[in-house]
C-alpha positions in Angstrom: 41.7 -15.8 -13.9 45.0 -17.3 -12.6 45.9 -21.0 -13.4 46.0 -21.6 -9.4 42.6 -20.4 -9.3 41.8 -22.8 -12.4 43.1 -25.4 -10.5 41.6 -24.8 -7.5 38.1 -24.7 -9.5 39.1 -28.0 -11.1 39.3 -29.2 -7.8 36.0 -28.7 -6.6 34.7 -29.7 -10.0 35.8 -32.9 -8.9 34.6 -33.0 -5.5 30.9 -32.0 -7.4 31.5 -34.8 -9.9 31.7 -37.4 -7.0 28.9 -36.2 -5.4 26.7 -36.5 -8.5 28.2 -39.8 -9.0 27.2 -41.0 -5.7 23.5 -39.4 -5.5 23.2 -42.1 -9.0 24.0 -44.8 -6.6 20.8 -44.6 -4.8 23.1 -44.6 -0.9 20.2 -42.4 1.2 22.4 -41.6 4.2 23.2 -38.4 3.7 23.8 -36.6 6.9 23.6 -32.9 8.0 25.8 -30.5 7.3 28.1 -29.4 10.0 27.4 -26.0 11.3 29.2 -23.5 8.9 30.7 -21.2 11.8 33.3 -19.7 9.6 36.7 -19.5 11.9 39.0 -18.1 9.7 38.9 -19.8 6.2 36.2 -19.6 3.6 37.2 -21.7 0.5 40.0 -24.2 -0.6 42.1 -21.3 -2.1 42.3 -19.7 1.3 44.1 -22.9 2.3 47.2 -21.6 0.4 49.8 -20.9 2.6 49.0 -22.4 5.6 49.4 -25.9 7.0 46.3 -28.9 7.1 46.2 -31.6 9.0 44.5 -34.7 7.2 44.4 -38.3 7.7 47.4 -40.3 6.6 46.5 -41.9 2.9 42.8 -40.7 3.1 40.9 -39.0 -0.1 41.7 -35.8 1.1 45.3 -36.4 1.7 45.1 -37.5 -2.1 43.8 -34.2 -3.2 45.2 -31.8 -1.1 48.6 -33.4 -1.8 48.2 -32.7 -5.6 50.8 -30.1 -6.5 48.9 -28.9 -9.4 46.4 -27.6 -6.5 48.7 -25.7 -4.2 51.8 -24.2 -4.5 52.7 -23.7 -1.1 50.7 -25.8 1.5 52.1 -27.6 4.2 50.2 -30.9 4.4 50.6 -32.7 8.0 49.7 -36.2 8.0 48.1 -38.1 11.1 47.4 -41.7 11.8 43.5 -40.9 13.7 41.0 -38.0 14.6 42.1 -37.4 17.9 45.5 -37.0 16.6 44.0 -34.6 14.1 42.6 -32.7 16.6 45.0 -32.3 18.9 47.4 -30.7 16.2 45.0 -28.2 15.6 44.2 -27.3 18.9 47.7 -27.1 19.7 48.5 -24.6 16.5 50.6 -27.1 15.2 48.3 -27.1 12.2 45.9 -24.0 11.3 43.1 -26.1 10.1 41.9 -29.7 9.3 39.8 -32.0 7.0 37.7 -34.6 7.9 34.4 -36.7 7.7 31.7 -34.4 8.7 30.1 -36.8 10.9 33.1 -37.5 13.1 34.1 -34.0 13.0 30.5 -33.8 14.5 30.5 -36.9 16.5 34.2 -36.3 18.2 32.6 -33.1 19.7 34.0 -30.0 17.9 32.4 -27.4 20.1 33.9 -29.0 23.5 37.6 -28.7 21.6 37.2 -25.3 20.9 36.7 -25.8 17.3 34.3 -24.4 14.5 33.5 -25.4 10.7 35.2 -23.1 8.5 33.5 -24.3 5.1 32.1 -27.5 3.6 34.0 -29.0 1.0 31.6 -30.0 -2.4 30.5 -32.7 -3.1 30.6 -36.3 -1.4 32.0 -39.8 -1.9 30.9 -42.8 -1.5 32.1 -45.4 1.2 31.9 -49.1 1.3 33.6 -52.1 2.7 36.3 -53.6 0.8 36.8 -57.0 0.5 40.0 -59.2 -1.1 39.7 -59.4 -4.7 39.6 -63.0 -4.1 36.4 -63.1 -1.9 33.9 -62.1 -4.7 31.7 -64.4 -3.2 31.8 -62.8 0.2 31.1 -59.5 -1.3 28.4 -60.7 -3.3 27.2 -61.7 -0.1 27.5 -58.5 1.4 25.6 -56.7 -0.9 22.8 -59.0 -0.8 22.8 -58.4 2.9 23.1 -54.1 2.2 19.4 -54.8 -0.2 17.7 -56.3 2.9 19.0 -53.7 5.9 18.3 -50.7 3.5 14.8 -52.1 2.6 13.6 -53.2 5.9 15.0 -49.7 7.5 18.0 -51.1 9.5 20.4 -49.2 7.8 18.8 -46.1 8.7 18.2 -47.2 11.8 22.2 -47.3 12.7 22.6 -44.2 11.3 19.8 -42.3 13.1 21.5 -43.9 16.3 25.4 -44.0 15.5 25.5 -40.1 13.5 22.5 -37.8 15.6 22.9 -39.2 19.0 25.7 -38.3 21.8 28.2 -40.7 21.2 28.8 -42.1 24.8 24.9 -42.7 25.3 24.6 -44.8 22.3 24.8 -48.3 23.2 25.7 -51.6 20.7 22.3 -53.6 20.5 22.3 -56.8 21.8 22.9 -59.9 19.3 21.9 -63.1 20.9 22.5 -64.9 17.4 26.4 -64.3 17.3 26.8 -66.3 20.3 25.7 -69.8 18.4 27.7 -69.1 15.0 30.2 -71.6 14.2 33.1 -72.1 11.6 35.9 -70.1 10.4 35.5 -66.4 11.2 35.1 -63.5 9.2 38.1 -61.6 9.8 37.2 -57.5 9.8 40.3 -54.8 9.5 38.7 -51.7 11.0 39.6 -48.5 12.9 40.3 -48.4 16.7 39.5 -44.3 17.0 37.1 -43.3 14.4 33.6 -42.8 16.1 31.1 -43.2 15.4 31.9 -45.5 12.7 34.4 -47.9 14.9 36.2 -47.3 17.7 37.3 -49.5 20.6 36.3 -48.2 24.5 35.8 -50.4 27.6 37.4 -53.9 25.8 35.5 -54.0 23.2 34.6 -53.0 19.3 31.9 -50.7 18.7 30.3 -48.2 16.4 27.9 -48.2 13.4 30.5 -50.3 11.0 31.2 -52.8 13.7 27.4 -53.3 14.2 27.5 -53.7 10.8 29.6 -56.4 10.3 28.1 -58.4 12.9 24.9 -57.8 11.7 26.5 -59.4 8.4 28.1 -62.4 10.3 24.8 -63.3 11.5 23.3 -62.8 7.9 26.3 -65.5 6.2 26.0 -67.4 9.6 29.6 -67.1 10.2 31.5 -65.5 13.6 33.3 -62.3 13.4 36.7 -60.9 14.7 37.8 -57.4 14.7 41.3 -56.2 14.3 42.4 -52.6 14.5 44.5 -50.9 12.1 45.7 -47.7 11.1 43.9 -45.9 8.1 47.2 -46.3 5.9 47.3 -49.9 6.5 44.0 -50.8 5.4 44.1 -51.8 1.7 47.5 -53.8 2.1 46.3 -55.9 4.8 43.6 -56.5 2.5 45.8 -57.4 -0.2 47.8 -59.5 1.8 45.1 -61.6 3.0 45.3 -61.1 6.6 41.9 -59.7 6.8 38.9 -61.0 4.2 37.0 -57.3 4.9 37.9 -53.9 5.9 35.5 -51.5 7.0 37.1 -49.0 7.9 35.1 -45.8 6.5 36.6 -46.1 3.0 35.8 -44.3 0.0 35.6 -46.0 -3.0 38.6 -44.4 -5.4 39.6 -45.7 -8.7 43.0 -46.5 -7.5 41.3 -48.3 -4.5 39.5 -50.3 -6.9 42.6 -51.7 -8.6 43.5 -53.4 -5.7 40.3 -54.6 -3.3 37.0 -55.4 -4.6 34.2 -52.9 -3.1 30.5 -53.6 -1.9 27.7 -51.2 -3.0 27.7 -47.9 -0.7 26.3 -47.8 2.2 26.8 -44.2 2.9 27.7 -40.8 1.3 30.6 -39.3 2.8 31.0 -35.3 3.1 34.5 -33.5 4.5 34.8 -30.1 6.5 37.4 -27.9 7.1 37.7 -26.7 10.4 40.2 -24.8 12.8 40.0 -23.1 16.4 36.7 -21.4 17.0 37.0 -17.4 16.6 36.7 -15.3 20.0 
């Protein structure tokens, strides 16, 4: 077996270990696998010598940019899922790797795309807080216990991750109008359906709904600001936000810079490219 094959096997093992670890956390919100329609690539090894689009600073970016895993990989970094689709559609990138749910929600079939393969394993996703906001983080963990036990979180995933994104409606939460005090400043993403996106002059999505419900739980108003994915950690560190709900994977590197809540979602990732004709 070549050294390159051993390194790629090591990468797959790392992803599998992350998956097992995520299962041990008790996070229930696993989502269905994307359709395994082969459009050209069958494994990580097949990506060698090709151009691959990823979200800048995402976990896929970190894994694929490791020169120990690939000797000839053209990694193209972009800011949003929409840009990711465009790069693959116009042929700038041969394929892309992204969250399976985001991929399905954006309507890959409508873009003429298909899933090549699903990467092994998965990653815990959580809300991040500034290191000095331990109390707020603990409150969020208490909130998670409540919405997991009463079925609210499962209901949110059922709506946002399985229904057509153009038909899902944000629930009316009248309790938000009576909240007073200093707002919880939340950093999020404006183009990351179904988790967070800006549409019709309002913030919407699963993570937006979750943070609105949290604001009711702690009896404080909430205010959202949109950032690029690669900005979110620095925004927290510089105290420009109290929390970040931006589909953030828990990693050792990020944990050195911010506080993470308990996980609320097990993220899986897929490689996709133009559908075979």
